[in-house]
C-alpha positions as CSV (number, residue, x, y, z in Angstrom):
1,X,23.5,67.9,-18.7
2,X,19.5,67.0,-19.5
3,X,17.8,67.4,-16.2
4,X,14.4,68.5,-15.2
5,X,14.0,72.1,-14.1
6,X,13.9,72.6,-10.4
7,X,11.6,74.5,-8.0
8,X,12.1,75.5,-4.2
9,X,8.4,76.3,-2.4
10,X,10.3,74.6,0.8
11,X,12.6,76.9,0.9
12,X,10.9,79.6,0.0
13,X,8.8,79.2,3.2
14,X,11.6,81.2,4.9
15,X,14.4,80.7,7.6
16,X,12.3,79.2,10.3
17,X,12.1,76.4,8.4
18,X,15.2,75.2,6.8
19,X,18.6,75.9,7.2
20,X,20.4,76.7,3.6
21,X,24.3,74.4,3.4
22,X,26.2,72.6,0.4
23,X,26.4,68.6,0.9
24,X,29.5,68.0,2.1
25,X,32.0,66.1,-0.5
26,X,33.3,63.1,-0.7
27,X,36.4,61.4,-1.8
28,X,35.9,59.2,-4.3
29,X,32.1,58.8,-5.5
30,X,30.9,55.4,-7.0
31,X,28.0,54.8,-9.2
32,X,25.9,51.6,-7.3
33,X,22.6,51.9,-8.9
34,X,20.4,54.3,-10.9
35,X,16.8,53.6,-11.2
36,X,16.1,54.4,-14.5
37,X,12.2,54.2,-14.8
38,X,11.9,56.3,-11.6
39,X,14.4,58.8,-13.5
40,X,12.3,59.0,-17.0
41,X,9.4,59.7,-14.6
42,X,10.5,62.7,-13.1
43,X,12.2,64.2,-16.7
44,X,16.2,63.0,-15.7
45,X,18.1,61.3,-18.4
46,X,19.4,58.2,-16.7
47,X,22.4,58.3,-18.8
48,X,22.9,61.9,-17.6
49,X,22.9,60.5,-14.1
50,X,25.1,57.7,-14.3
51,X,27.9,59.5,-16.3
52,X,31.1,61.4,-14.1
53,X,29.5,64.7,-13.7
54,X,25.9,62.9,-12.7
55,X,27.5,60.7,-9.9
56,X,29.3,63.7,-8.8
57,X,25.8,65.7,-8.0
58,X,24.5,62.4,-6.5
59,X,27.8,62.1,-4.2
60,X,27.1,65.8,-2.8
61,X,30.3,66.4,-4.4
62,X,28.6,68.8,-7.1
63,X,25.6,70.8,-7.0
64,X,23.4,71.6,-10.1
65,X,23.4,75.4,-10.5
66,X,21.1,77.6,-8.8
67,X,19.9,74.9,-6.7
68,X,18.3,76.1,-2.9
69,X,20.3,73.1,-0.8
70,X,18.9,73.1,2.6
71,X,17.8,70.3,5.6
72,X,14.5,70.9,7.4
73,X,14.3,71.2,10.9
74,X,11.3,69.6,13.0
75,X,10.6,67.8,16.2
76,X,9.0,64.5,17.5
77,X,8.3,61.5,20.3
78,X,11.0,58.9,20.0
79,X,10.0,55.9,21.3
80,X,6.8,57.8,23.1
81,X,9.6,60.3,24.4
82,X,9.1,64.3,23.3
83,X,12.5,66.1,21.7
84,X,11.6,69.1,20.8
85,X,14.6,69.6,18.2
86,X,15.1,66.6,15.4
87,X,15.8,67.9,12.1
88,X,17.8,66.2,8.4
89,X,20.8,65.2,10.1
90,X,22.1,63.3,7.5
91,X,19.2,64.2,4.7
92,X,20.0,67.3,2.3
93,X,17.0,68.5,0.0
94,X,17.8,69.4,-3.3
95,X,14.8,71.0,-4.5
96,X,12.0,69.9,-6.1
97,X,10.5,69.2,-9.5
98,X,7.6,68.8,-11.2
99,X,6.5,66.1,-13.7
100,X,4.6,66.4,-16.8
101,X,1.6,65.0,-15.1
102,X,2.0,68.3,-13.0
103,X,2.7,65.8,-9.4
104,X,5.6,67.2,-7.5
105,X,8.4,65.4,-6.2
106,X,11.0,66.3,-3.2
107,X,15.0,65.3,-4.6
108,X,16.6,64.7,-1.2
109,X,20.4,62.7,-0.6
110,X,20.5,60.8,2.4
111,X,24.1,60.6,4.0
112,X,25.1,64.0,2.2
113,X,26.9,64.7,5.2
114,X,26.6,67.0,8.8
115,X,23.5,69.6,9.5
116,X,22.9,72.0,11.9
117,X,20.7,69.7,12.8
118,X,23.2,66.3,13.3
119,X,23.2,66.8,16.8
120,X,27.0,65.3,17.0
121,X,26.6,63.1,14.6
122,X,28.7,62.8,11.3
123,X,26.0,63.2,8.7
124,X,26.7,60.0,6.9
125,X,25.1,56.8,6.2
126,X,26.7,53.5,5.8
127,X,26.9,51.3,2.3
128,X,24.3,48.6,4.2
129,X,21.4,50.8,5.3
130,X,21.8,52.5,1.8
131,X,21.5,49.1,0.5
132,X,18.5,47.8,2.4
133,X,16.2,51.2,1.9
134,X,16.7,50.9,-1.6
135,X,15.6,47.3,-1.9
136,X,12.7,47.7,0.5
137,X,11.2,51.0,-0.8
138,X,11.3,50.2,-4.0
139,X,9.6,46.7,-3.6
140,X,7.3,48.3,-1.2
141,X,6.3,50.9,-4.4
142,X,5.5,47.9,-6.7
143,X,3.7,45.9,-3.9
144,X,1.1,49.1,-4.5
145,X,2.2,50.7,-0.9
146,X,2.6,54.5,-0.8
147,X,6.3,54.9,-0.3
148,X,9.5,57.4,-0.8
149,X,11.4,56.0,-2.9
150,X,15.3,55.5,-4.4
151,X,16.3,57.5,-7.5
152,X,20.3,56.3,-7.3
153,X,22.5,54.9,-4.9
154,X,26.6,56.0,-5.0
155,X,29.7,54.7,-2.8
156,X,31.6,58.0,-1.2
157,X,35.0,56.5,-1.1
158,X,35.3,56.8,2.5
159,X,34.5,54.8,6.0
160,X,32.1,56.0,8.4
161,X,32.1,54.5,12.0
162,X,29.4,52.7,13.7
163,X,30.1,49.7,16.0
164,X,32.9,49.2,13.2
165,X,34.0,51.2,10.4
166,X,31.9,50.4,7.0
167,X,31.7,52.1,3.7
168,X,29.8,55.1,3.1
169,X,27.0,55.7,0.8
170,X,25.0,58.1,-0.2
171,X,21.0,57.6,-1.2
172,X,18.7,59.9,-3.3
173,X,15.7,59.5,-2.0
174,X,12.3,61.0,-3.9
175,X,9.4,61.6,-1.8
176,X,6.0,63.8,-2.6
177,X,7.2,66.0,-0.1
178,X,9.2,65.4,3.5
179,X,7.0,67.1,5.9
180,X,6.4,65.0,8.9
181,X,3.6,65.2,12.0
182,X,7.2,66.3,14.1
183,X,7.2,69.6,11.8
184,X,4.0,70.2,13.3
185,X,5.1,69.5,16.6
186,X,8.5,71.6,16.5
187,X,6.4,74.7,15.8
188,X,3.7,74.1,17.9
189,X,5.5,73.5,21.0
190,X,7.4,76.6,20.3
191,X,4.3,78.3,20.4
192,X,4.9,80.0,16.5
193,X,1.4,80.1,15.6
194,X,2.2,82.1,12.8
195,X,4.6,79.4,11.6
196,X,2.5,77.1,12.6
197,X,-0.7,78.3,10.0
198,X,1.8,78.7,7.1
199,X,2.9,75.1,7.0
200,X,-0.7,74.1,7.3
201,X,-1.6,76.2,4.5
202,X,1.4,74.7,2.7
203,X,0.6,71.1,2.9
204,X,-3.3,72.0,2.3
205,X,-2.1,73.6,-0.9
206,X,0.4,71.0,-1.7
207,X,-1.6,67.7,-0.8
208,X,-5.1,68.3,0.2
209,X,-6.0,71.1,-1.7
210,X,-9.8,70.0,-1.8
211,X,-9.6,71.1,2.1
212,X,-9.8,74.5,0.9
213,X,-13.6,74.1,-0.3
214,X,-14.4,73.3,3.5
215,X,-16.1,75.0,6.4
216,X,-12.4,73.9,8.2
217,X,-9.8,73.0,6.3
218,X,-7.4,72.4,9.5
219,X,-10.1,69.9,10.7
220,X,-10.2,68.7,7.0
221,X,-6.2,68.5,7.0
222,X,-6.6,66.3,9.9
223,X,-9.0,63.7,8.5
224,X,-7.6,63.3,5.4
225,X,-3.9,62.9,7.1
226,X,-6.1,60.1,9.8
227,X,-7.6,58.3,6.3
228,X,-4.0,58.2,4.7
229,X,-2.4,56.8,7.6
230,X,-4.9,54.4,8.2
231,X,-5.0,53.2,4.6
232,X,-1.1,52.8,5.2
233,X,-0.7,50.8,8.1
234,X,-3.3,48.4,7.0
235,X,-1.6,47.8,3.7
236,X,1.7,47.2,6.5
237,X,-0.4,44.8,8.1
238,X,-1.5,43.2,5.4
239,X,1.9,42.2,3.8
240,X,3.6,41.8,7.3
241,X,5.7,44.4,7.1
242,X,7.2,46.0,10.7
243,X,8.3,49.2,10.0
244,X,10.5,49.4,13.1
245,X,10.3,53.0,14.1
246,X,7.2,55.0,14.4
247,X,8.7,57.7,15.9
248,X,6.3,61.0,14.7
249,X,9.4,62.1,12.9
250,X,8.9,59.5,10.9
251,X,5.5,60.1,10.0
252,X,4.7,62.0,6.2
253,X,1.8,63.8,6.1
254,X,1.5,63.0,2.5
255,X,0.9,59.0,3.4
256,X,4.4,57.5,2.3
257,X,6.5,54.9,4.5
258,X,9.7,56.6,5.0
259,X,12.6,55.5,6.7
260,X,13.9,52.0,6.4
261,X,15.7,51.6,9.1
262,X,15.4,48.8,11.1
263,X,12.7,48.0,9.3
264,X,11.8,43.7,7.9
265,X,9.0,41.3,6.3
266,X,7.6,38.8,8.8
267,X,8.8,35.1,8.3
268,X,7.2,33.0,10.6
269,X,3.8,35.0,11.7
270,X,4.2,36.0,15.2
271,X,1.7,39.2,15.8
272,X,4.7,40.3,19.0
273,X,7.7,40.3,16.4
274,X,9.9,42.8,16.6
275,X,12.9,43.6,14.9
276,X,14.5,46.7,15.8
277,X,17.5,46.4,18.0
278,X,16.9,49.3,19.6
279,X,13.0,48.5,20.4
280,X,13.7,47.1,23.8
281,X,10.3,47.1,25.0
282,X,8.3,45.9,21.8
283,X,6.7,49.5,21.1
284,X,6.4,49.1,17.5
285,X,5.9,45.5,17.4
286,X,4.0,44.2,14.5
287,X,0.6,43.9,16.1
288,X,0.9,47.3,17.6
289,X,1.2,49.5,14.4
290,X,-2.4,50.1,13.9
291,X,-2.5,51.9,17.8
292,X,0.8,53.7,17.4
293,X,-0.4,55.3,13.9
294,X,-3.3,56.6,16.3
295,X,-1.5,57.4,19.2
296,X,0.2,59.6,16.2
297,X,-2.6,60.9,14.9
298,X,-3.7,62.3,18.4
299,X,-0.4,64.0,18.9
300,X,-1.0,65.5,15.5
301,X,-4.3,66.9,16.2
302,X,-2.9,68.5,19.2
303,X,-0.3,70.6,17.1
304,X,-3.9,71.8,15.2
305,X,-5.8,73.2,17.8
306,X,-4.7,77.1,17.3
307,X,-5.7,76.3,14.3
308,X,-9.1,75.1,14.1
309,X,-10.6,77.4,16.4
310,X,-9.9,80.5,19.1
311,X,-12.1,78.5,21.5
312,X,-9.9,75.7,22.5
313,X,-12.8,73.6,24.1
314,X,-14.3,74.0,20.4
315,X,-11.5,73.1,18.6
316,X,-10.4,70.2,21.0
317,X,-13.8,69.0,20.5
318,X,-13.8,69.1,16.4
319,X,-10.2,67.3,16.2
320,X,-11.3,64.7,19.2
321,X,-13.9,63.7,16.8
322,X,-11.6,62.9,14.1
323,X,-9.5,61.1,16.1
324,X,-12.0,58.9,17.2
325,X,-13.1,58.2,14.0
326,X,-8.6,57.0,13.0
327,X,-10.0,53.1,14.2
328,X,-12.9,52.9,12.0
329,X,-10.8,54.7,9.2
330,X,-7.9,51.6,9.6
331,X,-10.2,48.7,10.1
332,X,-12.4,49.6,7.0
333,X,-9.2,49.7,4.7
334,X,-7.7,46.9,6.8
335,X,-10.7,44.5,5.8
336,X,-11.5,45.2,2.7
337,X,-7.6,44.6,2.1
338,X,-7.9,41.0,3.3
339,X,-11.0,40.2,1.8
340,X,-9.0,40.9,-1.5
341,X,-6.4,38.5,0.0
342,X,-8.9,36.2,0.9
343,X,-10.3,36.1,-2.5
344,X,-13.8,37.3,-1.2
345,X,-15.4,40.5,-2.1
346,X,-14.9,43.9,-0.1
347,X,-17.8,43.6,1.6
348,X,-17.9,40.0,2.2
349,X,-19.6,39.6,6.1
350,X,-18.0,36.4,6.5
351,X,-14.4,37.7,6.1
352,X,-13.2,39.3,9.5
353,X,-14.2,36.0,11.4
354,X,-12.6,34.1,8.4
355,X,-9.4,36.5,8.2
356,X,-8.7,36.5,12.4
357,X,-9.2,32.3,12.2
358,X,-6.8,31.8,9.8
359,X,-4.2,35.1,11.4
360,X,-4.6,32.6,14.5
361,X,-3.6,29.2,12.8
362,X,-0.5,31.1,11.2
363,X,0.6,31.4,14.8
364,X,-0.2,28.7,16.2
365,X,1.6,26.6,13.4
366,X,4.4,29.1,13.0
367,X,3.9,29.4,9.4
368,X,5.5,31.6,7.1
369,X,3.0,34.7,6.5
370,X,4.1,35.6,2.8
371,X,3.9,31.6,1.2
372,X,0.7,31.0,3.5
373,X,-1.3,33.9,1.7
374,X,0.3,32.6,-1.8
375,X,-0.7,29.5,-1.4
376,X,-4.3,30.9,-0.2
377,X,-3.8,32.5,-3.9
378,X,-3.5,29.3,-6.1
379,X,-6.5,27.4,-4.2
380,X,-8.7,30.4,-4.2
381,X,-7.9,30.2,-8.1
382,X,-8.5,26.8,-8.1
383,X,-11.8,26.5,-6.4
384,X,-13.0,29.3,-8.4
385,X,-12.1,28.1,-11.9
386,X,-13.1,24.7,-11.3
387,X,-10.6,23.1,-12.8
388,X,-7.3,21.1,-10.7
389,X,-4.8,22.5,-12.2
390,X,-6.4,25.5,-14.4
391,X,-3.8,28.1,-16.0
392,X,-2.4,30.6,-13.4
393,X,-2.1,34.4,-13.7
394,X,0.6,33.9,-10.9
395,X,3.0,31.7,-12.8
396,X,4.3,28.6,-11.4
397,X,2.5,27.1,-8.1
398,X,4.8,27.9,-4.8
399,X,3.0,23.7,-3.6
400,X,6.5,22.9,-3.0
401,X,7.9,25.4,-0.7
402,X,4.3,25.8,1.4
403,X,1.5,23.7,1.6
404,X,-0.5,23.6,4.7
405,X,-1.1,21.2,7.2
406,X,-3.8,19.0,8.5
407,X,-4.6,21.2,11.0
408,X,-5.9,23.9,8.7
409,X,-8.4,21.3,6.9
410,X,-11.8,22.5,9.2
411,X,-10.6,26.4,7.9
412,X,-9.9,25.5,4.2
413,X,-14.0,24.2,4.0
414,X,-15.2,26.6,5.5
415,X,-13.2,29.4,3.6
416,X,-14.1,27.1,0.2
417,X,-18.1,27.3,1.1
418,X,-17.7,30.8,1.3
419,X,-16.2,31.4,-2.1
420,X,-19.1,29.4,-3.6
421,X,-21.6,31.5,-1.1
422,X,-23.7,33.8,-3.9
423,X,-22.0,37.4,-3.8
424,X,-19.0,36.3,-1.3
425,X,-16.5,35.9,-3.7
426,X,-14.6,38.5,-5.5
427,X,-15.6,39.4,-9.0
428,X,-12.5,38.8,-10.9
429,X,-10.9,35.6,-9.4
430,X,-7.2,36.6,-10.4
431,X,-7.2,39.5,-8.3
432,X,-6.2,37.7,-5.2
433,X,-3.1,36.7,-7.0
434,X,-2.2,40.9,-7.4
435,X,-2.4,41.4,-3.4
436,X,-0.5,38.4,-2.4
437,X,3.2,38.6,-3.5
438,X,5.6,36.1,-3.8
439,X,8.8,38.0,-3.5
440,X,9.4,40.0,-1.1
441,X,13.0,41.8,0.5
442,X,13.6,38.7,2.8
443,X,15.8,39.5,5.8
444,X,17.9,36.8,5.0
445,X,18.2,38.0,1.4
446,X,18.8,41.6,2.2
447,X,21.4,40.7,5.1
448,X,23.0,38.3,2.0
449,X,23.3,41.5,0.1
450,X,24.5,43.9,2.5
451,X,27.7,41.3,3.1
452,X,27.8,41.2,-0.7
453,X,28.0,45.1,-0.7
454,X,30.6,45.6,1.5
455,X,33.0,43.3,-0.6
456,X,32.2,45.5,-3.9
457,X,29.6,42.7,-5.3
458,X,26.2,44.7,-6.3
459,X,25.4,41.5,-8.2
460,X,23.3,39.9,-5.7
461,X,21.6,43.4,-5.3
462,X,20.6,43.6,-8.7
463,X,19.4,39.8,-8.6
464,X,17.0,40.8,-5.8
465,X,15.8,44.0,-7.1
466,X,15.1,42.6,-10.1
467,X,12.4,39.7,-8.2
468,X,11.2,42.3,-5.7
469,X,9.8,44.8,-8.5
470,X,8.2,41.8,-10.3
471,X,6.3,40.5,-6.7
472,X,3.4,38.7,-8.3
473,X,4.6,36.2,-10.9
474,X,6.6,33.0,-9.6
475,X,9.3,31.3,-11.9
476,X,9.9,27.7,-10.1
477,X,14.0,28.6,-11.2
478,X,13.5,31.6,-9.0
479,X,12.2,29.9,-5.9
480,X,15.3,30.6,-4.0
481,X,13.9,34.2,-3.4
482,X,11.0,32.8,-2.4
483,X,11.5,30.3,0.3
484,X,11.9,31.2,3.5
485,X,14.8,30.9,6.1
486,X,16.2,28.0,6.6
487,X,17.3,28.4,11.2
488,X,20.6,29.1,10.7
489,X,19.6,31.7,7.8
490,X,17.0,33.9,10.5
491,X,17.6,37.4,10.9
492,X,16.4,38.2,14.2
493,X,17.2,41.7,14.4
494,X,17.7,45.0,12.1
495,X,19.7,48.4,12.9
496,X,19.6,51.4,12.0
497,X,22.6,53.4,10.2
498,X,22.6,56.5,12.3
């Protein structure tokens, strides 16, 4: 089989960090999808993965010779409550591959059977959540949001039992690593300082090697993770993405989005929107995501105190200084991105107020978040081009799907004036389309994919995937994938697959 050579640096950390085990075989694996583009970039031959032997590996029925599969241990705050031991309850890391440009990636099977950390669970994944994660993770990648990715999805030929029997599936997930804030919390809670240091040194070497050249490498690690998280959450807010489960065990130190369980994109803009069926108190509502990220960084900082300095007061002072900077890290990244979405220069001083006013109008008018910004892109491009119907790099107009009401007139005039103010507009008038997508994995479309998938029809999945991995160029013939949901199509709750 033409496959890349695997390495096992995480397994080599030792038994304190993971448990070695093989995936649990399934009765009748069947292929749903191999991500050919991603496969090639990682050194896999897509045709091999699509073969009978390849599908068997993707389902966990056969492991590659010499591999060292494992389930990693970690802890975490779940909805604010600390659990001292969680771990990979249904995911098994096959190993790591190093690409031609020397980037290292984990290859993990999600839904591969029970592990020592399953806590009584079956270790399996229903088909629906696998299809959702494949779609949303690949959409996020196409939207330039750091994210885990989906290499393949297969069915298992068996049922898994949640509220009802559901067809099972396995997702092959790819990440720069699966190390979480919760990984550090596990060792910190147990007072395992040597292992904590070993993990910190490993993360620095793998993700933040520049920290080694600083006077305080563990403070630099904290700062680097904080900056990456601030940038990531800013991207979520700019796209109307709600993660749904921002527990510390779902925060990757690499700065990638992980765990597409009860996630969703906003339709109508509502800052208080919650989709997750288990978030009954709205802890992870859309408007709360930046503050929750700040809270999570504080939890990470606490784990690093023993490494920062033997003098606990000094360690707290150094860590607190970084934690206190998080709001600035976030606001800088957020406002730069919002200025881009409005067609303004990154440093345009009018941007913050214009953005806040626009979002308030969206909420008051109950406008569709994605279509409103997309329509704004078209108006921006026409305004900058001084041509009523300028050729648009974004394709056809969405004006048939969305148009601003009279309540926006005053704001639109003020914004257009800003675009014409010297030095306030972005240099490239076409850039606005690249940050205001027209195709996202809308909740009602994803639900349709899941329902069809349970009937064995994956063409709907393929059709939606084709649109969302090319999110910025609109064709009117595919309006069905861009329009807002009808009232009867609105999805009010999304669910975790565990």
